[in-house]
C-alpha positions in Angstrom: -8.3 33.5 10.3 -11.9 34.4 11.1 -13.9 32.2 13.5 -17.5 32.3 14.5 -18.4 34.0 17.8 -19.8 30.8 19.2 -16.5 29.0 18.7 -14.6 31.9 20.4 -16.9 32.0 23.4 -16.5 28.3 23.9 -12.8 28.6 23.9 -12.9 31.5 26.4 -15.1 29.5 28.7 -13.0 26.4 28.5 -9.7 28.3 29.1 -11.0 30.7 31.7 -10.2 34.4 31.8 -6.6 34.8 32.8 -6.4 31.1 33.6 -3.8 28.6 32.6 -4.3 27.0 29.2 -4.9 23.3 29.5 -4.2 20.6 27.0 -5.7 21.4 23.6 -7.8 18.3 23.4 -9.5 19.2 26.8 -10.0 23.0 26.3 -11.2 22.6 22.7 -14.0 20.1 22.8 -14.6 20.0 19.0 -11.0 19.2 18.2 -10.8 16.7 21.1 -13.8 14.8 19.8 -12.5 14.7 16.2 -9.0 13.8 17.3 -10.3 10.9 19.4 -12.3 9.8 16.4 -9.1 9.7 14.3 -7.4 7.7 17.1 -10.2 5.1 16.9 -10.2 4.9 13.0 -6.5 4.6 12.7 -6.2 2.2 15.6 -8.9 0.1 13.9 -7.2 0.0 10.5 -3.8 -0.6 12.0 -5.2 -3.4 14.2 -6.8 -5.0 11.1 -3.6 -4.7 9.1 -1.3 -6.2 11.8 -3.8 -8.9 12.7 -4.4 -10.0 9.1 -0.7 -9.9 8.3 0.1 -12.1 11.2 -2.8 -14.4 10.4 -1.5 -14.8 6.8 2.1 -15.6 8.0 1.2 -17.8 11.0 -2.0 -19.5 10.0 -3.3 -19.1 6.4 -0.4 -19.5 4.0 2.4 -22.1 4.1 4.3 -21.3 0.9 5.1 -17.7 -0.3 4.1 -16.1 3.0 6.1 -13.0 2.1 4.4 -12.5 -1.2 0.9 -13.1 0.4 1.5 -10.6 3.2 3.1 -8.2 0.8 0.1 -8.3 -1.5 -2.2 -7.6 1.5 -0.2 -4.6 2.6 -0.1 -3.3 -0.9 -3.9 -3.5 -1.1 -4.0 -1.5 2.2 -1.8 1.3 0.8 -3.1 1.6 -2.8 -6.2 3.7 -2.2 -4.4 6.7 -0.8 -2.4 6.8 -4.1 -5.0 5.9 -6.6 -7.8 8.0 -5.2 -5.9 11.2 -4.6 -7.8 13.3 -7.2 -11.2 12.0 -5.9 -10.2 12.6 -2.3 -9.1 16.2 -3.1 -12.4 16.9 -4.9 -14.5 15.5 -2.1 -12.7 17.4 0.6 -12.9 20.6 -1.3 -16.6 20.2 -2.3 -18.3 18.7 0.7 -18.5 19.8 4.4 -15.5 18.3 6.2 -17.6 16.9 9.1 -19.8 15.1 6.6 -16.8 13.5 4.8 -15.2 12.4 8.1 -18.5 11.0 9.5 -19.4 9.2 6.3 -15.9 7.6 5.9 -16.0 6.3 9.5 -19.5 5.0 9.2 -18.8 3.1 5.9 -15.7 1.5 7.4 -17.7 0.4 10.4 -20.4 -1.2 8.2 -17.7 -3.0 6.1 -16.0 -4.3 9.3 -19.3 -5.5 10.8 -20.2 -7.3 7.5 -16.8 -9.1 7.6 -17.3 -10.1 11.2 -20.7 -11.6 10.4 -19.3 -13.5 7.5 -16.4 -14.8 9.5 -18.6 -16.0 12.3 -20.8 -17.8 9.8 -18.1 -19.6 7.8 -14.5 -19.6 6.9 -13.2 -16.6 5.1 -11.3 -16.9 1.8 -8.1 -14.9 1.6 -9.5 -12.8 -1.2 -12.2 -11.5 1.2 -9.6 -10.2 3.6 -7.8 -8.5 0.7 -11.0 -6.8 -0.3 -11.8 -5.8 3.3 -8.3 -4.3 3.7 -8.8 -2.4 0.5 -12.2 -1.1 1.6 -11.0 0.1 5.0 -8.0 1.7 3.5 -10.2 3.6 1.0 -12.3 5.0 3.9 -9.1 6.0 5.7 -7.8 7.7 2.5 -10.7 10.1 2.8 -10.6 10.5 6.5 -6.9 11.5 7.1 -6.4 14.3 4.6 -9.8 15.7 5.4 -8.9 15.9 9.0 -5.6 17.6 8.2 -7.4 20.1 6.1 -10.0 20.7 8.9 -7.4 21.7 11.5 -7.9 25.5 11.0 -11.7 25.0 11.3 -11.2 23.4 14.7 -8.4 25.4 16.4 -7.1 29.0 16.5 -4.0 29.9 14.5 -1.8 30.0 17.6 -2.8 26.3 18.2 -2.1 25.0 14.7 1.3 23.4 15.5 0.0 22.0 18.8 -3.0 20.5 16.9 -0.7 19.1 14.2 1.3 17.4 16.9 -1.8 15.8 18.4 -3.0 14.9 14.9 0.2 13.2 13.9 0.4 11.5 17.3 -2.7 9.7 16.2 -0.8 7.4 13.9 1.5 6.6 16.8 -1.3 5.9 19.2 -2.9 3.8 16.5 0.3 1.9 15.9 0.7 1.3 19.6 -2.9 0.3 20.4 -3.6 -1.4 17.1 -0.3 -3.4 17.2 -0.9 -4.5 20.8 -4.4 -5.8 19.9 -4.0 -7.0 16.3 -1.9 -10.1 16.5 -3.1 -11.0 20.0 -6.7 -10.7 19.0 -6.1 -13.1 16.0 -4.4 -15.6 18.3 -7.3 -15.6 20.8 -10.5 -15.0 18.9 -9.6 -15.2 15.2 -10.4 -12.9 12.3 -14.1 -12.6 13.3 -13.3 -11.0 16.7 -10.8 -8.8 15.0 -13.4 -7.5 12.6 -15.9 -7.0 15.3 -13.5 -4.9 17.3 -12.7 -2.7 14.3 -16.4 -2.2 13.6 -17.0 -0.9 17.2 -14.1 1.5 16.8 -15.2 2.9 13.5 -18.8 3.4 14.6 -17.6 5.1 17.8 -15.5 7.5 15.7 -18.5 8.4 13.5 -20.5 9.3 16.5 -17.7 11.5 17.9 -17.3 13.4 14.6 -21.0 13.9 14.4 -21.0 15.5 17.8 -18.3 18.1 17.0 -19.0 21.6 15.7 -16.7 22.9 13.0 -15.9 26.6 12.7 -16.6 28.7 9.6 -13.3 30.0 8.3 -13.1 33.0 6.0 -10.3 32.0 3.7 -10.0 35.0 1.4 -12.1 38.1 0.5 -12.0 36.9 -3.0 -13.8 33.7 -2.0 -17.1 35.6 -2.0 -16.5 36.7 -5.6 -16.6 33.8 -8.0 -15.0 35.8 -10.8 -12.0 36.7 -8.5 -11.8 33.2 -7.1 -11.7 31.4 -10.4 -8.1 32.2 -11.2 -7.0 30.7 -7.8 -8.1 27.2 -8.7 -5.2 24.9 -9.4 -4.9 21.4 -10.6 -3.2 18.8 -8.5 -0.2 18.9 -10.8 0.1 22.7 -10.5 -0.2 22.6 -6.7 3.2 20.8 -6.5 4.5 22.6 -9.6 4.1 25.9 -7.8 5.7 24.6 -4.6 9.3 23.6 -5.7 10.8 23.6 -2.2 7.9 21.5 -0.8 8.1 19.2 -3.9 11.7 18.4 -3.3 11.1 17.5 0.3 8.2 15.2 -0.7 10.4 13.4 -3.2 13.1 12.8 -0.6 10.6 11.2 1.8 9.0 9.3 -1.0 12.3 7.7 -1.7 12.8 7.0 2.0 9.4 5.4 2.3 10.5 2.7 -0.2 12.6 1.3 2.6 10.8 2.5 5.8 7.4 1.2 4.8 8.7 -2.3 4.4 9.0 -2.6 8.2 5.3 -3.7 8.4 6.0 -6.6 6.1 9.4 -7.5 7.7 8.1 -7.6 11.3 5.9 -10.7 11.0 8.5 -12.5 8.9 11.3 -11.6 11.4 9.1 -12.7 14.3 8.3 -16.1 12.8 11.6 -17.0 11.1 14.3 -15.3 13.3 12.9 -14.8 16.8 10.6 -17.8 16.6 7.9 -15.9 18.4 4.1 -15.6 18.3 1.5 -12.9 18.4 2.9 -11.5 21.7 6.3 -10.9 20.0 4.6 -9.2 17.0 2.7 -7.0 19.5 5.9 -6.0 21.3 7.7 -5.0 18.2 4.8 -3.2 16.7 4.1 -1.4 20.0 7.7 -0.4 20.3 7.5 1.2 16.8 4.3 3.0 17.8 5.5 4.2 21.2 8.6 5.7 19.6 6.5 7.5 17.0 4.2 8.8 19.7 7.0 10.3 21.7 8.5 11.7 18.5 5.2 13.4 17.6 5.1 15.3 20.9 8.8 16.1 21.0 9.4 16.8 17.3 8.9 20.5 17.6 11.8 20.7 20.0 14.3 19.2 17.6 16.7 22.1 16.7 17.7 23.2 13.3 16.0 23.8 9.9 13.4 21.1 9.1 15.5 19.7 6.2 18.7 19.4 8.3 16.9 17.9 11.3 15.1 15.5 8.9 18.4 14.4 7.4 19.8 13.6 10.9 16.7 11.7 11.8 16.8 9.6 8.6 20.4 8.8 9.4 19.6 7.7 12.9 16.7 5.7 11.5 19.0 4.0 9.1 21.2 2.8 11.9 18.2 1.6 13.9 17.0 -0.5 11.0 20.4 -2.0 10.2 21.1 -3.2 13.7 18.4 -5.9 13.8 20.1 -7.4 10.7 23.2 -7.9 12.8 21.8 -8.6 16.3 18.9 -11.0 16.5 17.8 -10.3 20.1 14.2 -9.5 20.9 14.8 -6.5 23.2 17.5 -5.1 20.9 15.1 -5.2 18.0 12.3 -3.6 20.1 14.6 -0.8 21.1 15.7 -0.2 17.5 12.1 0.0 16.3 11.4 2.5 19.1 14.2 4.7 17.9 13.0 4.4 14.3 9.5 5.3 15.3 10.7 8.4 17.2 12.6 9.6 14.1 9.5 9.1 12.0 7.2 11.0 14.4 9.6 13.9 15.0 10.2 14.4 11.3 6.4 14.3 10.5 5.6 17.1 13.0 8.2 19.4 11.7 7.3 19.1 8.1 3.5 19.0 8.3 3.6 22.1 10.5 5.8 23.7 7.8 3.4 22.7 5.1 0.4 24.1 7.0 2.1 27.5 7.0 3.5 27.5 3.4 0.5 26.1 1.5 -2.3 28.6 0.6 -5.6 27.8 2.3 -7.4 27.3 -1.0 -4.9 24.7 -2.0 -4.8 22.7 1.2 -7.5 20.1 0.3 -5.7 19.3 -2.9 -2.2 19.6 -1.4 -2.8 17.2 1.5 -4.4 14.7 -0.8 -1.4 15.0 -3.1 1.0 14.8 -0.2 -0.7 11.5 0.9 -0.5 10.2 -2.6 3.1 11.2 -3.3 4.3 9.8 0.1 2.1 6.7 -0.3 3.1 5.9 -3.9 6.1 4.0 -2.6 4.1 1.9 -0.1 2.6 -0.6 -2.4 5.9 -1.0 -4.2 7.8 -1.5 -1.0 5.2 -4.0 0.3 5.3 -6.1 -2.9 9.1 -5.9 -3.3 10.1 -6.7 0.2 7.3 -9.3 0.5 8.5 -11.1 -2.6 12.1 -10.8 -1.5 11.1 -12.3 1.9 10.5 -15.6 0.2 14.1 -15.8 -1.0 16.2 -13.8 1.5 16.2 -13.9 5.3 14.5 -11.1 7.3 17.9 -10.0 8.6 19.0 -9.3 5.1 15.9 -7.3 4.5 16.7 -5.2 7.6 20.2 -4.4 6.2 18.7 -3.4 2.9 16.2 -1.1 4.6 18.8 0.7 6.6 21.3 1.1 3.7 18.6 2.3 1.4 17.8 5.3 3.7 21.3 6.8 3.4 20.9 8.4 0.0 17.6 10.0 1.0 19.2 11.4 4.1 22.0 12.9 2.1 19.6 14.4 -0.5 17.6 16.0 2.3 20.8 17.4 3.9 21.8 19.0 0.6 18.4 20.5 0.2 18.9 22.2 3.5 22.0 24.0 2.3 20.1 26.9 0.8 17.0 29.0 1.7 13.5 27.8 0.7 12.4 28.8 -2.7 9.4 31.2 -2.4 6.3 29.6 -3.7 4.2 32.7 -4.2 4.5 36.4 -3.5 6.2 36.9 -0.1 4.2 37.8 2.9 4.6 41.3 4.3 4.4 39.8 7.8 7.9 39.3 9.0 7.3 38.5 12.6 7.0 34.7 12.0 3.2 34.7 12.6 2.1 34.9 9.0 -1.5 33.8 8.8 -3.0 35.8 11.7 -6.3 37.1 10.3 -5.8 35.2 7.0 -4.0 32.1 6.0 -0.5 32.5 4.5 -0.2 32.5 0.8 3.6 31.9 0.6 6.8 33.1 2.1 9.2 31.3 4.4 9.0 29.8 7.8 
């Protein structure tokens, strides 16, 4: 990887000659600013989703609460799937800082408009569905663009550390957004919720605008259009040429059919089983987010091949999701969600770091958009299916279905780990485990 002299000198100054390396977000100001911007955007979208889901279940809808909340969550997950080709094209074509800044600014404008509408008059349910769709659309551009931008913000040696920080964002967002979402709706309503989201999004846009991105030389052929043309791949070919990665993504897509339903089940479980309010929703959502946060920072320490470690984590998550279906006690449920969150965070770090190494740099914009789409394809289905089922079955039954449904995915992932990864391109000549120093890896195993 090649970086600009300015970026290198900044790193040297921040680290200090011969000094101890501090936390990445402190010694690398550009990455720290962009990471904090991601924290704000994902916290805002999570706060909005949790708050509106609780408002639907507790205040807005009397009949078919499950279906109404499921429809809302489906609207919030659909853009990442439907817009994958558009996102990949935008991330590949435009400057990454511009994409990030524009997405955050547009989300802030949409939130501010919703807040003004809510202050002036009552909001129809359709308006909140549309707002959830708009914010999710902006986030669908922001997240894969930031993942693709990691090599432009950090040195190769810091990629895995940066990945841990980046993935911890969802955990921080789940923690902060969950704590604020339902409580904000209980106290100041949807108008206050939207105003808080607007402030977070606009703050993120300013942080991204203040950061400087490095210029990365991806390949000598990049300067030769004739040589670069054969390297272009369609979204379908990106996964077609990555069979090992493709199988992993399919396993997690199947798992997401059951794990994603937790965001629909939590409000229903709180109201129908625990007979709680916004504070209980905040506790349960925060437990999930805190567990995922710890998992994001400790995932790199989980021993074993990624597929084997992932299989064990899915098995543990299955047990954690089944137990609330058998024991309806608030602290027990909170503890189970913390364990489930840890499993999700740990698995994410291992696999995204693996993908950063295996996927050629030229394919990363398309790949991470495809990854988001493939993993997200199950989210609207899970939201609608479990939301609709929640009007006919108890939330405890839904918990049992979630846990049992994870078992086949865990077994499939374990079987996938029984053999070596299938090479996706010509193997690297670098065998010291640091493929990518000087240039990005184009294949091989890690």
